C-alpha positions in Angstrom: 63.4 83.4 -103.5 65.6 82.5 -100.5 68.9 80.9 -101.0 67.7 77.4 -100.0 65.0 77.4 -102.6 67.3 78.9 -105.2 69.9 76.2 -104.5 67.2 73.5 -104.7 66.0 74.8 -108.1 69.5 74.8 -109.4 70.0 71.2 -108.3 66.7 70.2 -110.0 67.7 71.9 -113.3 71.1 70.2 -113.2 69.4 66.8 -112.6 67.1 67.4 -115.6 70.1 68.2 -117.8 72.0 65.2 -116.6 69.0 62.9 -117.1 68.5 64.3 -120.6 72.1 63.7 -121.5 71.9 60.2 -120.1 68.7 59.4 -122.1 70.3 60.8 -125.2 73.4 58.6 -124.6 71.3 55.5 -124.2 69.3 56.3 -127.3 72.5 56.9 -129.3 74.0 53.7 -128.0 70.9 51.8 -129.0 70.8 53.4 -132.4 74.4 52.5 -133.2 74.8 49.9 -135.9 76.2 46.7 -134.3 76.6 44.1 -137.0 76.2 40.4 -136.4 78.7 38.0 -137.8 78.2 35.1 -140.2 81.2 32.7 -140.3 81.4 30.6 -143.5 83.8 28.0 -144.8 83.6 25.9 -148.0 84.3 22.3 -147.4 85.4 19.7 -149.9 82.4 18.7 -152.0 84.0 15.3 -152.9 83.9 14.3 -149.2 80.4 15.4 -148.4 77.5 13.6 -149.9 74.2 13.6 -148.0 75.1 10.6 -145.8 78.3 12.1 -144.7 76.7 15.5 -144.0 74.0 13.9 -141.8 76.7 11.9 -140.0 79.5 14.4 -139.6 77.3 17.3 -138.5 74.5 15.4 -136.8 72.3 17.1 -139.3 68.7 17.0 -140.5 67.7 17.9 -144.0 65.7 21.1 -144.3 64.8 22.3 -147.8 65.5 21.9 -151.5 65.7 25.3 -153.1 66.3 27.0 -156.5 68.3 30.2 -156.4 68.3 33.0 -159.0 70.2 36.2 -159.2 69.1 39.3 -161.3 71.8 41.4 -162.9 72.7 42.9 -166.2 74.9 41.0 -168.6 77.7 43.4 -167.6 76.9 42.8 -163.9 76.1 46.5 -163.1 74.4 45.6 -159.8 77.3 43.5 -158.7 79.8 46.2 -159.7 77.9 48.7 -157.5 77.8 46.1 -154.6 74.1 45.3 -155.0 72.7 41.8 -154.9 69.1 40.7 -155.8 68.5 37.1 -155.0 65.4 34.9 -155.4 64.9 31.6 -153.5 62.1 29.3 -154.4 61.4 26.2 -152.2 60.4 22.7 -153.3 57.0 21.4 -152.2 56.0 24.8 -150.9 54.2 27.9 -151.9 56.9 30.1 -150.3 59.7 32.0 -151.8 61.8 35.0 -150.8 63.7 37.8 -152.4 66.8 39.1 -150.6 68.1 42.6 -151.3 71.7 43.1 -150.2 74.1 46.1 -150.3 77.7 45.0 -149.8 80.9 47.0 -148.8 83.7 45.0 -150.4 87.2 46.3 -149.7 85.8 48.9 -147.3 86.9 49.2 -143.7 84.1 48.6 -141.2 84.1 52.1 -139.7 84.0 53.7 -143.1 81.1 51.3 -144.2 79.2 52.2 -141.0 79.6 55.9 -141.7 78.4 55.6 -145.2 75.4 53.5 -144.0 74.5 56.2 -141.4 74.7 58.9 -144.1 72.1 56.9 -146.1 69.6 57.2 -143.2 70.2 53.9 -141.4 70.3 54.1 -137.6 70.6 50.5 -136.6 67.1 50.4 -135.2 65.6 49.0 -138.4 64.2 45.7 -137.3 63.5 44.5 -140.8 67.1 45.0 -142.0 70.0 42.8 -141.2 73.5 44.3 -140.6 76.2 41.7 -140.8 79.9 41.0 -141.2 80.2 38.3 -143.8 83.4 36.3 -142.9 84.8 33.9 -145.4 88.2 32.8 -146.6 89.9 35.5 -144.5 87.7 38.2 -146.1 85.4 40.4 -144.0 82.6 42.3 -145.8 80.0 44.4 -144.1 76.5 43.9 -145.6 73.0 45.3 -145.3 70.2 43.0 -146.3 66.5 42.7 -146.2 64.4 39.6 -147.0 60.9 39.8 -148.4 58.9 36.6 -147.9 56.3 36.0 -150.6 54.0 33.3 -152.0 54.7 31.7 -155.3 52.6 32.5 -158.4 51.7 30.8 -161.6 54.7 32.5 -163.2 57.2 32.3 -160.4 57.4 28.9 -158.7 59.8 26.1 -158.0 59.0 24.4 -161.3 59.7 27.5 -163.5 60.4 31.2 -163.2 59.3 33.7 -165.8 62.0 36.4 -166.0 59.7 39.3 -166.6 57.3 38.3 -163.9 60.2 37.8 -161.4 61.8 41.1 -162.2 58.4 42.7 -161.6 58.3 41.1 -158.2 61.8 42.3 -157.4 60.9 45.9 -158.3 57.6 45.8 -156.4 59.2 44.6 -153.2 62.5 46.4 -153.2 62.9 48.3 -149.9 62.9 52.1 -150.2 66.4 52.5 -148.6 67.8 50.1 -151.2 65.8 51.6 -154.1 67.1 55.1 -153.2 70.6 54.2 -152.2 71.9 55.7 -155.5 68.7 56.7 -157.1 65.4 55.1 -158.0 65.9 55.9 -161.6 69.3 54.1 -161.6 67.9 51.0 -159.8 64.8 50.6 -162.0 66.8 51.2 -165.2 69.4 48.7 -164.2 66.8 46.1 -163.2 65.0 46.6 -166.6 68.2 45.4 -168.3 68.7 42.5 -165.9 68.9 38.8 -167.0 68.7 35.7 -164.8 71.8 34.0 -163.4 70.8 30.5 -162.4 69.1 28.6 -161.1 71.4 26.9 -158.8 69.9 23.9 -157.1 70.6 23.8 -153.3 69.9 21.4 -150.5 70.0 22.8 -147.0 70.7 21.1 -143.7 70.7 22.1 -140.0 73.3 20.6 -137.7 76.3 21.4 -135.5 80.1 21.4 -135.6 82.5 21.6 -132.7 79.8 22.6 -130.3 78.2 25.3 -132.4 75.0 25.3 -134.5 75.7 25.0 -138.2 73.9 25.4 -141.5 75.1 23.3 -144.4 74.2 24.2 -148.0 75.1 22.0 -151.0 74.9 24.0 -154.2 74.9 22.5 -157.7 75.3 24.7 -160.8 76.4 23.8 -164.3 78.1 20.6 -163.2 80.0 22.1 -160.2 79.2 21.5 -156.5 79.9 23.8 -153.6 79.3 22.8 -150.0 79.2 25.7 -147.4 79.3 25.4 -143.6 78.2 28.5 -141.7 76.9 29.8 -138.4 75.8 33.2 -137.0 77.0 34.9 -133.9 76.2 38.4 -132.7 79.2 38.8 -130.3 82.4 39.7 -132.2 84.8 38.0 -129.8 82.8 34.8 -129.8 82.6 35.0 -133.6 86.4 35.2 -133.7 86.7 32.1 -131.5 84.3 30.1 -133.8 86.2 31.2 -136.9 89.5 29.9 -135.5 88.1 26.7 -134.0 86.3 25.8 -137.2 89.3 26.7 -139.4 91.7 24.6 -137.3 89.4 21.6 -137.1 88.4 21.7 -140.7 92.0 21.9 -141.7 93.2 19.2 -139.4 90.4 16.9 -140.6 91.2 17.5 -144.2 87.7 19.0 -144.8 88.6 22.6 -145.8 88.3 23.4 -149.4 90.9 25.5 -151.2 88.0 27.2 -153.0 86.5 29.8 -150.7 84.4 31.6 -153.2 81.0 33.1 -152.0 77.8 31.5 -153.3 77.1 34.6 -155.5 80.4 34.2 -157.3 79.8 30.5 -157.6 76.8 31.2 -159.8 77.5 34.6 -161.4 81.2 34.0 -162.3 80.3 31.2 -164.7 
């Protein structure tokens, strides 16, 4: 082989190596978990009846929903940062079960490392990776929603606990089921009771130039009104968080109670 051919071959091999490294870099970048952001604020329930919601947020009414949580009397799921939630919709045959793993009091980088060690790559299209931002708290969450049709035993009118728990178990995603162990999850679910239902009315509108979801939750004589929006870009999410906070505070809308919806029901 003459020197020219040998040099050309070396260049070709170098090109292949560089191309491979580039592809690997792109793949790794795409596989990295980049959470979206959900910014939430509770607003004063005494100020926001339906008429005021429709007017203030240029909103339209969406759904009436009943929400149930499944956990043991000692809240073993919640203590281990699991959340199993059922939503059933009025005048519809649809319902959904949301399975969520939360990382409370865990720095994001640590939460992402733990998530990767459990087999998540960030490419799972049927899972949602999100920063839950409320009341100054930031919690990384992994969730998956399973959309189902109501049954004779699980509907808006009534939910049979045993039948609902069976549906929760039948539809739990494998990565959640096996996060600790299948035996632990199934045993904990077998001991679960129902928390709820909370009755919620949902609206779609906008606030200060950003799309907004408004949910009014009623449970055991208390009312919580939550304003929220979603944003993928972290810097834009930070802007929305500040803009909303400042305007809600200035308008006298911001509630001193910034509990999450799960706590609103399960802490009773």
